mmCIF file of the N, C-alpha and C atoms, coordinates in Angstrom:
data_MODEL
# 
_entry.id   MODEL 
# 
loop_
_atom_site.group_PDB 
_atom_site.id 
_atom_site.type_symbol 
_atom_site.label_atom_id 
_atom_site.label_alt_id 
_atom_site.label_comp_id 
_atom_site.label_asym_id 
_atom_site.label_entity_id 
_atom_site.label_seq_id 
_atom_site.pdbx_PDB_ins_code 
_atom_site.Cartn_x 
_atom_site.Cartn_y 
_atom_site.Cartn_z 
_atom_site.occupancy 
_atom_site.B_iso_or_equiv 
_atom_site.pdbx_formal_charge 
_atom_site.auth_seq_id 
_atom_site.auth_comp_id 
_atom_site.auth_asym_id 
_atom_site.auth_atom_id 
_atom_site.pdbx_PDB_model_num 
ATOM 1   N N  . MET A 1 1  ? 140.785 199.969 153.379 1.00 0.00 ? 1  MET A N  1 
ATOM 2   C CA . MET A 1 1  ? 141.091 201.068 152.605 1.00 0.00 ? 1  MET A CA 1 
ATOM 3   C C  . MET A 1 1  ? 142.527 200.989 152.008 1.00 0.00 ? 1  MET A C  1 
ATOM 4   N N  . ARG A 1 2  ? 142.706 201.118 150.719 1.00 0.00 ? 2  ARG A N  1 
ATOM 5   C CA . ARG A 1 2  ? 143.971 201.126 150.176 1.00 0.00 ? 2  ARG A CA 1 
ATOM 6   C C  . ARG A 1 2  ? 144.444 202.590 149.785 1.00 0.00 ? 2  ARG A C  1 
ATOM 7   N N  . ALA A 1 3  ? 145.730 202.838 149.716 1.00 0.00 ? 3  ALA A N  1 
ATOM 8   C CA . ALA A 1 3  ? 146.276 204.100 149.255 1.00 0.00 ? 3  ALA A CA 1 
ATOM 9   C C  . ALA A 1 3  ? 147.025 204.006 147.975 1.00 0.00 ? 3  ALA A C  1 
ATOM 10  N N  . LEU A 1 4  ? 147.032 204.901 147.111 1.00 0.00 ? 4  LEU A N  1 
ATOM 11  C CA . LEU A 1 4  ? 147.814 204.877 146.007 1.00 0.00 ? 4  LEU A CA 1 
ATOM 12  C C  . LEU A 1 4  ? 148.366 206.385 145.904 1.00 0.00 ? 4  LEU A C  1 
ATOM 13  N N  . GLU A 1 5  ? 149.570 206.569 145.486 1.00 0.00 ? 5  GLU A N  1 
ATOM 14  C CA . GLU A 1 5  ? 150.149 207.838 145.341 1.00 0.00 ? 5  GLU A CA 1 
ATOM 15  C C  . GLU A 1 5  ? 150.248 208.149 143.902 1.00 0.00 ? 5  GLU A C  1 
ATOM 16  N N  . VAL A 1 6  ? 149.675 209.224 143.613 1.00 0.00 ? 6  VAL A N  1 
ATOM 17  C CA . VAL A 1 6  ? 149.682 209.710 142.075 1.00 0.00 ? 6  VAL A CA 1 
ATOM 18  C C  . VAL A 1 6  ? 149.974 211.098 142.068 1.00 0.00 ? 6  VAL A C  1 
ATOM 19  N N  . SER A 1 7  ? 150.542 211.639 140.860 1.00 0.00 ? 7  SER A N  1 
ATOM 20  C CA . SER A 1 7  ? 150.776 213.133 140.792 1.00 0.00 ? 7  SER A CA 1 
ATOM 21  C C  . SER A 1 7  ? 149.721 213.672 139.799 1.00 0.00 ? 7  SER A C  1 
ATOM 22  N N  . GLY A 1 8  ? 149.735 214.885 139.943 1.00 0.00 ? 8  GLY A N  1 
ATOM 23  C CA . GLY A 1 8  ? 148.834 215.732 138.882 1.00 0.00 ? 8  GLY A CA 1 
ATOM 24  C C  . GLY A 1 8  ? 148.831 217.261 139.120 1.00 0.00 ? 8  GLY A C  1 
ATOM 25  N N  . THR A 1 9  ? 147.718 217.896 138.540 1.00 0.00 ? 9  THR A N  1 
ATOM 26  C CA . THR A 1 9  ? 147.799 219.399 138.788 1.00 0.00 ? 9  THR A CA 1 
ATOM 27  C C  . THR A 1 9  ? 146.438 219.721 138.971 1.00 0.00 ? 9  THR A C  1 
ATOM 28  N N  . VAL A 1 10 ? 146.300 220.867 139.619 1.00 0.00 ? 10 VAL A N  1 
ATOM 29  C CA . VAL A 1 10 ? 144.936 221.560 139.792 1.00 0.00 ? 10 VAL A CA 1 
ATOM 30  C C  . VAL A 1 10 ? 144.910 222.665 139.004 1.00 0.00 ? 10 VAL A C  1 
ATOM 31  N N  . ASP A 1 11 ? 143.888 222.701 138.143 1.00 0.00 ? 11 ASP A N  1 
ATOM 32  C CA . ASP A 1 11 ? 143.803 223.798 137.096 1.00 0.00 ? 11 ASP A CA 1 
ATOM 33  C C  . ASP A 1 11 ? 143.110 225.000 137.798 1.00 0.00 ? 11 ASP A C  1 
ATOM 34  N N  . ARG A 1 12 ? 143.021 226.070 137.012 1.00 0.00 ? 12 ARG A N  1 
ATOM 35  C CA . ARG A 1 12 ? 142.584 227.411 137.507 1.00 0.00 ? 12 ARG A CA 1 
ATOM 36  C C  . ARG A 1 12 ? 141.067 227.317 138.065 1.00 0.00 ? 12 ARG A C  1 
ATOM 37  N N  . GLU A 1 13 ? 140.350 226.370 137.621 1.00 0.00 ? 13 GLU A N  1 
ATOM 38  C CA . GLU A 1 13 ? 138.973 226.155 138.037 1.00 0.00 ? 13 GLU A CA 1 
ATOM 39  C C  . GLU A 1 13 ? 138.903 225.315 139.234 1.00 0.00 ? 13 GLU A C  1 
ATOM 40  N N  . GLY A 1 14 ? 140.104 224.695 139.693 1.00 0.00 ? 14 GLY A N  1 
ATOM 41  C CA . GLY A 1 14 ? 140.222 223.881 140.913 1.00 0.00 ? 14 GLY A CA 1 
ATOM 42  C C  . GLY A 1 14 ? 139.901 222.446 140.624 1.00 0.00 ? 14 GLY A C  1 
ATOM 43  N N  . HIS A 1 15 ? 140.017 221.965 139.289 1.00 0.00 ? 15 HIS A N  1 
ATOM 44  C CA . HIS A 1 15 ? 139.807 220.599 138.913 1.00 0.00 ? 15 HIS A CA 1 
ATOM 45  C C  . HIS A 1 15 ? 141.060 219.945 139.139 1.00 0.00 ? 15 HIS A C  1 
ATOM 46  N N  . LEU A 1 16 ? 141.110 218.582 139.664 1.00 0.00 ? 16 LEU A N  1 
ATOM 47  C CA . LEU A 1 16 ? 142.348 217.924 139.759 1.00 0.00 ? 16 LEU A CA 1 
ATOM 48  C C  . LEU A 1 16 ? 142.467 217.023 138.548 1.00 0.00 ? 16 LEU A C  1 
ATOM 49  N N  . LEU A 1 17 ? 143.634 217.249 137.827 1.00 0.00 ? 17 LEU A N  1 
ATOM 50  C CA . LEU A 1 17 ? 143.997 216.525 136.642 1.00 0.00 ? 17 LEU A CA 1 
ATOM 51  C C  . LEU A 1 17 ? 145.125 215.581 136.916 1.00 0.00 ? 17 LEU A C  1 
ATOM 52  N N  . LEU A 1 18 ? 144.940 214.290 136.853 1.00 0.00 ? 18 LEU A N  1 
ATOM 53  C CA . LEU A 1 18 ? 146.004 213.257 137.099 1.00 0.00 ? 18 LEU A CA 1 
ATOM 54  C C  . LEU A 1 18 ? 147.027 213.223 135.895 1.00 0.00 ? 18 LEU A C  1 
ATOM 55  N N  . ASP A 1 19 ? 148.227 212.925 136.167 1.00 0.00 ? 19 ASP A N  1 
ATOM 56  C CA . ASP A 1 19 ? 149.173 212.852 135.109 1.00 0.00 ? 19 ASP A CA 1 
ATOM 57  C C  . ASP A 1 19 ? 149.061 211.560 134.333 1.00 0.00 ? 19 ASP A C  1 
ATOM 58  N N  . HIS A 1 20 ? 148.553 210.457 135.025 1.00 0.00 ? 20 HIS A N  1 
ATOM 59  C CA . HIS A 1 20 ? 148.318 209.231 134.386 1.00 0.00 ? 20 HIS A CA 1 
ATOM 60  C C  . HIS A 1 20 ? 146.997 208.607 135.070 1.00 0.00 ? 20 HIS A C  1 
ATOM 61  N N  . PRO A 1 21 ? 146.344 207.781 134.275 1.00 0.00 ? 21 PRO A N  1 
ATOM 62  C CA . PRO A 1 21 ? 145.239 207.096 134.773 1.00 0.00 ? 21 PRO A CA 1 
ATOM 63  C C  . PRO A 1 21 ? 145.618 206.112 135.884 1.00 0.00 ? 21 PRO A C  1 
ATOM 64  N N  . PHE A 1 22 ? 144.837 205.586 136.727 1.00 0.00 ? 22 PHE A N  1 
ATOM 65  C CA . PHE A 1 22 ? 145.133 204.602 137.640 1.00 0.00 ? 22 PHE A CA 1 
ATOM 66  C C  . PHE A 1 22 ? 145.313 203.262 136.957 1.00 0.00 ? 22 PHE A C  1 
ATOM 67  N N  . ASP A 1 23 ? 146.313 202.457 137.420 1.00 0.00 ? 23 ASP A N  1 
ATOM 68  C CA . ASP A 1 23 ? 146.425 201.082 136.909 1.00 0.00 ? 23 ASP A CA 1 
ATOM 69  C C  . ASP A 1 23 ? 145.424 200.189 137.759 1.00 0.00 ? 23 ASP A C  1 
ATOM 70  N N  . GLY A 1 24 ? 144.853 199.306 136.997 1.00 0.00 ? 24 GLY A N  1 
ATOM 71  C CA . GLY A 1 24 ? 143.926 198.338 137.703 1.00 0.00 ? 24 GLY A CA 1 
ATOM 72  C C  . GLY A 1 24 ? 142.474 198.716 137.569 1.00 0.00 ? 24 GLY A C  1 
ATOM 73  N N  . ASN A 1 25 ? 141.640 198.061 138.213 1.00 0.00 ? 25 ASN A N  1 
ATOM 74  C CA . ASN A 1 25 ? 140.093 198.231 138.056 1.00 0.00 ? 25 ASN A CA 1 
ATOM 75  C C  . ASN A 1 25 ? 139.564 199.055 139.260 1.00 0.00 ? 25 ASN A C  1 
ATOM 76  N N  . ILE A 1 26 ? 139.660 200.464 139.166 1.00 0.00 ? 26 ILE A N  1 
ATOM 77  C CA . ILE A 1 26 ? 139.354 201.229 140.325 1.00 0.00 ? 26 ILE A CA 1 
ATOM 78  C C  . ILE A 1 26 ? 138.176 202.060 139.839 1.00 0.00 ? 26 ILE A C  1 
ATOM 79  N N  . SER A 1 27 ? 137.108 201.948 140.434 1.00 0.00 ? 27 SER A N  1 
ATOM 80  C CA . SER A 1 27 ? 135.956 202.899 140.086 1.00 0.00 ? 27 SER A CA 1 
ATOM 81  C C  . SER A 1 27 ? 135.223 203.066 141.432 1.00 0.00 ? 27 SER A C  1 
ATOM 82  N N  . GLY A 1 28 ? 134.419 204.161 141.389 1.00 0.00 ? 28 GLY A N  1 
ATOM 83  C CA . GLY A 1 28 ? 133.575 204.561 142.652 1.00 0.00 ? 28 GLY A CA 1 
ATOM 84  C C  . GLY A 1 28 ? 134.318 205.721 143.211 1.00 0.00 ? 28 GLY A C  1 
ATOM 85  N N  . ARG A 1 29 ? 133.698 206.013 144.396 1.00 0.00 ? 29 ARG A N  1 
ATOM 86  C CA . ARG A 1 29 ? 134.047 207.376 145.180 1.00 0.00 ? 29 ARG A CA 1 
ATOM 87  C C  . ARG A 1 29 ? 135.528 207.013 145.770 1.00 0.00 ? 29 ARG A C  1 
ATOM 88  N N  . VAL A 1 30 ? 136.241 208.111 145.996 1.00 0.00 ? 30 VAL A N  1 
ATOM 89  C CA . VAL A 1 30 ? 137.530 208.095 146.581 1.00 0.00 ? 30 VAL A CA 1 
ATOM 90  C C  . VAL A 1 30 ? 137.784 209.283 147.425 1.00 0.00 ? 30 VAL A C  1 
ATOM 91  N N  . ARG A 1 31 ? 138.726 209.116 148.467 1.00 0.00 ? 31 ARG A N  1 
ATOM 92  C CA . ARG A 1 31 ? 139.091 210.191 149.164 1.00 0.00 ? 31 ARG A CA 1 
ATOM 93  C C  . ARG A 1 31 ? 140.455 210.786 148.689 1.00 0.00 ? 31 ARG A C  1 
ATOM 94  N N  . VAL A 1 32 ? 140.507 212.180 148.667 1.00 0.00 ? 32 VAL A N  1 
ATOM 95  C CA . VAL A 1 32 ? 141.754 212.686 148.045 1.00 0.00 ? 32 VAL A CA 1 
ATOM 96  C C  . VAL A 1 32 ? 142.314 213.585 149.054 1.00 0.00 ? 32 VAL A C  1 
ATOM 97  N N  . ILE A 1 33 ? 143.672 213.414 149.269 1.00 0.00 ? 33 ILE A N  1 
ATOM 98  C CA . ILE A 1 33 ? 144.470 214.197 150.107 1.00 0.00 ? 33 ILE A CA 1 
ATOM 99  C C  . ILE A 1 33 ? 145.440 215.047 149.074 1.00 0.00 ? 33 ILE A C  1 
ATOM 100 N N  . VAL A 1 34 ? 145.370 216.343 149.116 1.00 0.00 ? 34 VAL A N  1 
ATOM 101 C CA . VAL A 1 34 ? 146.142 217.044 148.158 1.00 0.00 ? 34 VAL A CA 1 
ATOM 102 C C  . VAL A 1 34 ? 147.289 217.595 148.979 1.00 0.00 ? 34 VAL A C  1 
ATOM 103 N N  . LEU A 1 35 ? 148.537 217.289 148.487 1.00 0.00 ? 35 LEU A N  1 
ATOM 104 C CA . LEU A 1 35 ? 149.771 217.885 149.083 1.00 0.00 ? 35 LEU A CA 1 
ATOM 105 C C  . LEU A 1 35 ? 150.391 218.791 147.984 1.00 0.00 ? 35 LEU A C  1 
ATOM 106 N N  . PHE A 1 36 ? 150.673 220.137 148.304 1.00 0.00 ? 36 PHE A N  1 
ATOM 107 C CA . PHE A 1 36 ? 151.175 220.961 147.390 1.00 0.00 ? 36 PHE A CA 1 
ATOM 108 C C  . PHE A 1 36 ? 152.498 221.639 147.907 1.00 0.00 ? 36 PHE A C  1 
ATOM 109 N N  . SER A 1 37 ? 153.304 222.150 147.113 1.00 0.00 ? 37 SER A N  1 
ATOM 110 C CA . SER A 1 37 ? 154.351 222.994 147.614 1.00 0.00 ? 37 SER A CA 1 
ATOM 111 C C  . SER A 1 37 ? 154.014 224.398 147.780 1.00 0.00 ? 37 SER A C  1 
ATOM 112 N N  . GLU A 1 38 ? 154.404 225.007 148.812 1.00 0.00 ? 38 GLU A N  1 
ATOM 113 C CA . GLU A 1 38 ? 154.091 226.504 149.064 1.00 0.00 ? 38 GLU A CA 1 
ATOM 114 C C  . GLU A 1 38 ? 155.026 227.202 148.243 1.00 0.00 ? 38 GLU A C  1 
ATOM 115 N N  . PRO A 1 39 ? 154.619 228.496 147.717 1.00 0.00 ? 39 PRO A N  1 
ATOM 116 C CA . PRO A 1 39 ? 155.529 229.226 147.058 1.00 0.00 ? 39 PRO A CA 1 
ATOM 117 C C  . PRO A 1 39 ? 156.696 229.681 147.840 1.00 0.00 ? 39 PRO A C  1 
ATOM 118 N N  . VAL A 1 40 ? 157.829 229.633 147.402 1.00 0.00 ? 40 VAL A N  1 
ATOM 119 C CA . VAL A 1 40 ? 159.059 230.129 148.133 1.00 0.00 ? 40 VAL A CA 1 
ATOM 120 C C  . VAL A 1 40 ? 158.977 231.632 148.183 1.00 0.00 ? 40 VAL A C  1 
ATOM 121 N N  . GLN A 1 41 ? 159.011 232.129 149.464 1.00 0.00 ? 41 GLN A N  1 
ATOM 122 C CA . GLN A 1 41 ? 159.084 233.550 149.639 1.00 0.00 ? 41 GLN A CA 1 
ATOM 123 C C  . GLN A 1 41 ? 160.418 234.061 149.759 1.00 0.00 ? 41 GLN A C  1 
ATOM 124 N N  . GLU A 1 42 ? 160.640 235.098 149.049 1.00 0.00 ? 42 GLU A N  1 
ATOM 125 C CA . GLU A 1 42 ? 162.021 235.755 149.181 1.00 0.00 ? 42 GLU A CA 1 
ATOM 126 C C  . GLU A 1 42 ? 162.263 236.272 150.461 1.00 0.00 ? 42 GLU A C  1 
ATOM 127 N N  . SER A 1 43 ? 163.383 236.040 150.999 1.00 0.00 ? 43 SER A N  1 
ATOM 128 C CA . SER A 1 43 ? 163.724 236.589 152.291 1.00 0.00 ? 43 SER A CA 1 
ATOM 129 C C  . SER A 1 43 ? 163.875 238.041 152.379 1.00 0.00 ? 43 SER A C  1 
ATOM 130 N N  . ASP A 1 44 ? 163.451 238.517 153.454 1.00 0.00 ? 44 ASP A N  1 
ATOM 131 C CA . ASP A 1 44 ? 163.471 240.184 153.589 1.00 0.00 ? 44 ASP A CA 1 
ATOM 132 C C  . ASP A 1 44 ? 164.883 240.495 154.071 1.00 0.00 ? 44 ASP A C  1 
ATOM 133 N N  . PRO A 1 45 ? 165.581 241.284 153.301 1.00 0.00 ? 45 PRO A N  1 
ATOM 134 C CA . PRO A 1 45 ? 166.914 241.649 153.630 1.00 0.00 ? 45 PRO A CA 1 
ATOM 135 C C  . PRO A 1 45 ? 167.117 242.299 155.147 1.00 0.00 ? 45 PRO A C  1 
ATOM 136 N N  . ASP A 1 46 ? 165.940 242.825 155.640 1.00 0.00 ? 46 ASP A N  1 
ATOM 137 C CA . ASP A 1 46 ? 165.988 243.281 156.877 1.00 0.00 ? 46 ASP A CA 1 
ATOM 138 C C  . ASP A 1 46 ? 165.738 242.330 158.142 1.00 0.00 ? 46 ASP A C  1 
ATOM 139 N N  . ASP A 1 47 ? 165.383 241.021 157.692 1.00 0.00 ? 47 ASP A N  1 
ATOM 140 C CA . ASP A 1 47 ? 165.099 240.143 158.612 1.00 0.00 ? 47 ASP A CA 1 
ATOM 141 C C  . ASP A 1 47 ? 166.344 239.603 159.215 1.00 0.00 ? 47 ASP A C  1 
ATOM 142 N N  . THR A 1 48 ? 166.465 239.823 160.525 1.00 0.00 ? 48 THR A N  1 
ATOM 143 C CA . THR A 1 48 ? 167.716 239.340 161.330 1.00 0.00 ? 48 THR A CA 1 
ATOM 144 C C  . THR A 1 48 ? 167.342 237.901 161.869 1.00 0.00 ? 48 THR A C  1 
ATOM 145 N N  . PRO A 1 49 ? 168.202 236.967 161.780 1.00 0.00 ? 49 PRO A N  1 
ATOM 146 C CA . PRO A 1 49 ? 167.906 235.692 162.326 1.00 0.00 ? 49 PRO A CA 1 
ATOM 147 C C  . PRO A 1 49 ? 167.642 235.783 163.877 1.00 0.00 ? 49 PRO A C  1 
ATOM 148 N N  . ILE A 1 50 ? 166.723 234.994 164.310 1.00 0.00 ? 50 ILE A N  1 
ATOM 149 C CA . ILE A 1 50 ? 166.226 234.941 165.610 1.00 0.00 ? 50 ILE A CA 1 
ATOM 150 C C  . ILE A 1 50 ? 167.369 234.839 166.683 1.00 0.00 ? 50 ILE A C  1 
ATOM 151 N N  . GLU A 1 51 ? 168.383 233.931 166.330 1.00 0.00 ? 51 GLU A N  1 
ATOM 152 C CA . GLU A 1 51 ? 169.465 233.673 167.330 1.00 0.00 ? 51 GLU A CA 1 
ATOM 153 C C  . GLU A 1 51 ? 170.281 234.926 167.504 1.00 0.00 ? 51 GLU A C  1 
ATOM 154 N N  . GLU A 1 52 ? 170.502 235.725 166.334 1.00 0.00 ? 52 GLU A N  1 
ATOM 155 C CA . GLU A 1 52 ? 171.276 236.936 166.351 1.00 0.00 ? 52 GLU A CA 1 
ATOM 156 C C  . GLU A 1 52 ? 170.565 237.927 167.232 1.00 0.00 ? 52 GLU A C  1 
ATOM 157 N N  . VAL A 1 53 ? 169.130 238.026 167.101 1.00 0.00 ? 53 VAL A N  1 
ATOM 158 C CA . VAL A 1 53 ? 168.403 239.013 167.848 1.00 0.00 ? 53 VAL A CA 1 
ATOM 159 C C  . VAL A 1 53 ? 168.445 238.698 169.293 1.00 0.00 ? 53 VAL A C  1 
ATOM 160 N N  . LYS A 1 54 ? 168.344 237.298 169.694 1.00 0.00 ? 54 LYS A N  1 
ATOM 161 C CA . LYS A 1 54 ? 168.499 236.836 171.093 1.00 0.00 ? 54 LYS A CA 1 
ATOM 162 C C  . LYS A 1 54 ? 169.880 237.286 171.700 1.00 0.00 ? 54 LYS A C  1 
ATOM 163 N N  . ALA A 1 55 ? 170.913 236.996 170.894 1.00 0.00 ? 55 ALA A N  1 
ATOM 164 C CA . ALA A 1 55 ? 172.359 237.280 171.331 1.00 0.00 ? 55 ALA A CA 1 
ATOM 165 C C  . ALA A 1 55 ? 172.387 238.850 171.556 1.00 0.00 ? 55 ALA A C  1 
ATOM 166 N N  . SER A 1 56 ? 171.965 239.595 170.697 1.00 0.00 ? 56 SER A N  1 
ATOM 167 C CA . SER A 1 56 ? 171.970 241.059 170.920 1.00 0.00 ? 56 SER A CA 1 
ATOM 168 C C  . SER A 1 56 ? 171.309 241.620 172.148 1.00 0.00 ? 56 SER A C  1 
ATOM 169 N N  . LEU A 1 57 ? 170.173 240.998 172.276 1.00 0.00 ? 57 LEU A N  1 
ATOM 170 C CA . LEU A 1 57 ? 169.366 241.391 173.582 1.00 0.00 ? 57 LEU A CA 1 
ATOM 171 C C  . LEU A 1 57 ? 170.047 240.959 174.727 1.00 0.00 ? 57 LEU A C  1 
ATOM 172 N N  . LYS A 1 58 ? 170.508 239.787 174.773 1.00 0.00 ? 58 LYS A N  1 
ATOM 173 C CA . LYS A 1 58 ? 171.306 239.382 175.897 1.00 0.00 ? 58 LYS A CA 1 
ATOM 174 C C  . LYS A 1 58 ? 172.552 240.221 176.079 1.00 0.00 ? 58 LYS A C  1 
ATOM 175 N N  . ARG A 1 59 ? 173.305 240.577 175.266 1.00 0.00 ? 59 ARG A N  1 
ATOM 176 C CA . ARG A 1 59 ? 174.390 241.503 175.467 1.00 0.00 ? 59 ARG A CA 1 
ATOM 177 C C  . ARG A 1 59 ? 173.875 242.846 176.049 1.00 0.00 ? 59 ARG A C  1 
ATOM 178 N N  . ALA A 1 60 ? 172.750 243.354 175.475 1.00 0.00 ? 60 ALA A N  1 
ATOM 179 C CA . ALA A 1 60 ? 172.277 244.726 175.860 1.00 0.00 ? 60 ALA A CA 1 
ATOM 180 C C  . ALA A 1 60 ? 171.783 244.627 177.335 1.00 0.00 ? 60 ALA A C  1 
ATOM 181 N N  . PHE A 1 61 ? 171.249 243.379 177.680 1.00 0.00 ? 61 PHE A N  1 
ATOM 182 C CA . PHE A 1 61 ? 170.680 243.296 179.071 1.00 0.00 ? 61 PHE A CA 1 
ATOM 183 C C  . PHE A 1 61 ? 171.983 243.153 180.081 1.00 0.00 ? 61 PHE A C  1 
ATOM 184 N N  . GLN A 1 62 ? 172.965 242.502 179.662 1.00 0.00 ? 62 GLN A N  1 
ATOM 185 C CA . GLN A 1 62 ? 174.121 242.460 180.425 1.00 0.00 ? 62 GLN A CA 1 
ATOM 186 C C  . GLN A 1 62 ? 174.849 243.829 180.602 1.00 0.00 ? 62 GLN A C  1 
ATOM 187 N N  . GLN A 1 63 ? 174.974 244.585 179.544 1.00 0.00 ? 63 GLN A N  1 
ATOM 188 C CA . GLN A 1 63 ? 175.481 245.956 179.514 1.00 0.00 ? 63 GLN A CA 1 
ATOM 189 C C  . GLN A 1 63 ? 174.679 246.744 180.575 1.00 0.00 ? 63 GLN A C  1 
ATOM 190 N N  . ALA A 1 64 ? 173.297 246.779 180.472 1.00 0.00 ? 64 ALA A N  1 
ATOM 191 C CA . ALA A 1 64 ? 172.569 247.495 181.352 1.00 0.00 ? 64 ALA A CA 1 
ATOM 192 C C  . ALA A 1 64 ? 172.758 247.198 182.800 1.00 0.00 ? 64 ALA A C  1 
ATOM 193 N N  . LYS A 1 65 ? 172.796 245.863 183.102 1.00 0.00 ? 65 LYS A N  1 
ATOM 194 C CA . LYS A 1 65 ? 173.090 245.385 184.487 1.00 0.00 ? 65 LYS A CA 1 
ATOM 195 C C  . LYS A 1 65 ? 174.446 245.942 184.991 1.00 0.00 ? 65 LYS A C  1 
ATOM 196 N N  . ALA A 1 66 ? 175.357 246.053 184.071 1.00 0.00 ? 66 ALA A N  1 
ATOM 197 C CA . ALA A 1 66 ? 176.755 246.499 184.495 1.00 0.00 ? 66 ALA A CA 1 
ATOM 198 C C  . ALA A 1 66 ? 176.815 248.020 184.478 1.00 0.00 ? 66 ALA A C  1 
ATOM 199 N N  . GLY A 1 67 ? 175.721 248.679 184.234 1.00 0.00 ? 67 GLY A N  1 
ATOM 200 C CA . GLY A 1 67 ? 175.780 250.080 184.244 1.00 0.00 ? 67 GLY A CA 1 
ATOM 201 C C  . GLY A 1 67 ? 176.331 250.765 182.924 1.00 0.00 ? 67 GLY A C  1 
ATOM 202 N N  . GLN A 1 68 ? 176.567 249.910 181.976 1.00 0.00 ? 68 GLN A N  1 
ATOM 203 C CA . GLN A 1 68 ? 177.121 250.569 180.717 1.00 0.00 ? 68 GLN A CA 1 
ATOM 204 C C  . GLN A 1 68 ? 175.982 250.986 179.771 1.00 0.00 ? 68 GLN A C  1 
ATOM 205 N N  . THR A 1 69 ? 175.501 252.130 180.187 1.00 0.00 ? 69 THR A N  1 
ATOM 206 C CA . THR A 1 69 ? 174.428 252.774 179.388 1.00 0.00 ? 69 THR A CA 1 
ATOM 207 C C  . THR A 1 69 ? 174.840 254.172 178.780 1.00 0.00 ? 69 THR A C  1 
ATOM 208 N N  . ARG A 1 70 ? 174.016 254.591 177.816 1.00 0.00 ? 70 ARG A N  1 
ATOM 209 C CA . ARG A 1 70 ? 174.298 255.879 177.204 1.00 0.00 ? 70 ARG A CA 1 
ATOM 210 C C  . ARG A 1 70 ? 173.010 256.733 177.346 1.00 0.00 ? 70 ARG A C  1 
ATOM 211 N N  . PRO A 1 71 ? 173.115 258.144 177.404 1.00 0.00 ? 71 PRO A N  1 
ATOM 212 C CA . PRO A 1 71 ? 172.029 258.844 177.498 1.00 0.00 ? 71 PRO A CA 1 
ATOM 213 C C  . PRO A 1 71 ? 171.128 258.747 176.305 1.00 0.00 ? 71 PRO A C  1 
ATOM 214 N N  . ILE A 1 72 ? 169.850 258.891 176.467 1.00 0.00 ? 72 ILE A N  1 
ATOM 215 C CA . ILE A 1 72 ? 168.901 258.635 175.353 1.00 0.00 ? 72 ILE A CA 1 
ATOM 216 C C  . ILE A 1 72 ? 169.150 259.650 174.194 1.00 0.00 ? 72 ILE A C  1 
ATOM 217 N N  . SER A 1 73 ? 169.543 260.910 174.578 1.00 0.00 ? 73 SER A N  1 
ATOM 218 C CA . SER A 1 73 ? 169.759 262.058 173.532 1.00 0.00 ? 73 SER A CA 1 
ATOM 219 C C  . SER A 1 73 ? 170.915 261.472 172.636 1.00 0.00 ? 73 SER A C  1 
ATOM 220 N N  . GLU A 1 74 ? 171.923 260.852 173.189 1.00 0.00 ? 74 GLU A N  1 
ATOM 221 C CA . GLU A 1 74 ? 173.040 260.317 172.271 1.00 0.00 ? 74 GLU A CA 1 
ATOM 222 C C  . GLU A 1 74 ? 172.531 259.312 171.297 1.00 0.00 ? 74 GLU A C  1 
ATOM 223 N N  . LEU A 1 75 ? 171.579 258.369 171.794 1.00 0.00 ? 75 LEU A N  1 
ATOM 224 C CA . LEU A 1 75 ? 171.057 257.392 170.901 1.00 0.00 ? 75 LEU A CA 1 
ATOM 225 C C  . LEU A 1 75 ? 170.116 257.956 169.772 1.00 0.00 ? 75 LEU A C  1 
ATOM 226 N N  . TRP A 1 76 ? 169.379 259.080 170.244 1.00 0.00 ? 76 TRP A N  1 
ATOM 227 C CA . TRP A 1 76 ? 168.479 259.662 169.197 1.00 0.00 ? 76 TRP A CA 1 
ATOM 228 C C  . TRP A 1 76 ? 169.391 260.412 168.113 1.00 0.00 ? 76 TRP A C  1 
ATOM 229 N N  . ASP A 1 77 ? 170.502 260.915 168.576 1.00 0.00 ? 77 ASP A N  1 
ATOM 230 C CA . ASP A 1 77 ? 171.400 261.570 167.555 1.00 0.00 ? 77 ASP A CA 1 
ATOM 231 C C  . ASP A 1 77 ? 171.993 260.602 166.638 1.00 0.00 ? 77 ASP A C  1 
ATOM 232 N N  . ARG A 1 78 ? 172.282 259.348 167.046 1.00 0.00 ? 78 ARG A N  1 
ATOM 233 C CA . ARG A 1 78 ? 172.751 258.311 166.080 1.00 0.00 ? 78 ARG A CA 1 
ATOM 234 C C  . ARG A 1 78 ? 171.658 257.941 165.148 1.00 0.00 ? 78 ARG A C  1 
ATOM 235 N N  . ILE A 1 79 ? 170.471 257.768 165.729 1.00 0.00 ? 79 ILE A N  1 
ATOM 236 C CA . ILE A 1 79 ? 169.405 257.372 164.875 1.00 0.00 ? 79 ILE A CA 1 
ATOM 237 C C  . ILE A 1 79 ? 169.107 258.417 163.795 1.00 0.00 ? 79 ILE A C  1 
ATOM 238 N N  . ASP A 1 80 ? 169.115 259.601 164.150 1.00 0.00 ? 80 ASP A N  1 
ATOM 239 C CA . ASP A 1 80 ? 168.802 260.770 163.091 1.00 0.00 ? 80 ASP A CA 1 
ATOM 240 C C  . ASP A 1 80 ? 169.911 260.847 162.057 1.00 0.00 ? 80 ASP A C  1 
ATOM 241 N N  . ALA A 1 81 ? 171.137 260.414 162.508 1.00 0.00 ? 81 ALA A N  1 
ATOM 242 C CA . ALA A 1 81 ? 172.307 260.533 161.587 1.00 0.00 ? 81 ALA A CA 1 
ATOM 243 C C  . ALA A 1 81 ? 172.014 259.488 160.363 1.00 0.00 ? 81 ALA A C  1 
ATOM 244 N N  . GLU A 1 82 ? 171.497 258.376 160.710 1.00 0.00 ? 82 GLU A N  1 
ATOM 245 C CA . GLU A 1 82 ? 171.226 257.381 159.804 1.00 0.00 ? 82 GLU A CA 1 
ATOM 246 C C  . GLU A 1 82 ? 170.153 257.601 158.802 1.00 0.00 ? 82 GLU A C  1 
# 
């Protein structure tokens, strides 16, 4: 089996349209592997990078182990203020 790399587009009906015909004498059935770029998703401004989340959790855990805690009522007051 031989492989050729060609480019093309897929139309709205799902038909594959090649940019150029194959060079040479190729006829008969073929296997097709379609590689396509996924749409770029806009980043969510509320997404915090994983490493930053991990670091924050580690700091919070260390503070809790050291007894550096606050009453839950104080935390709720700060949340309500936002």
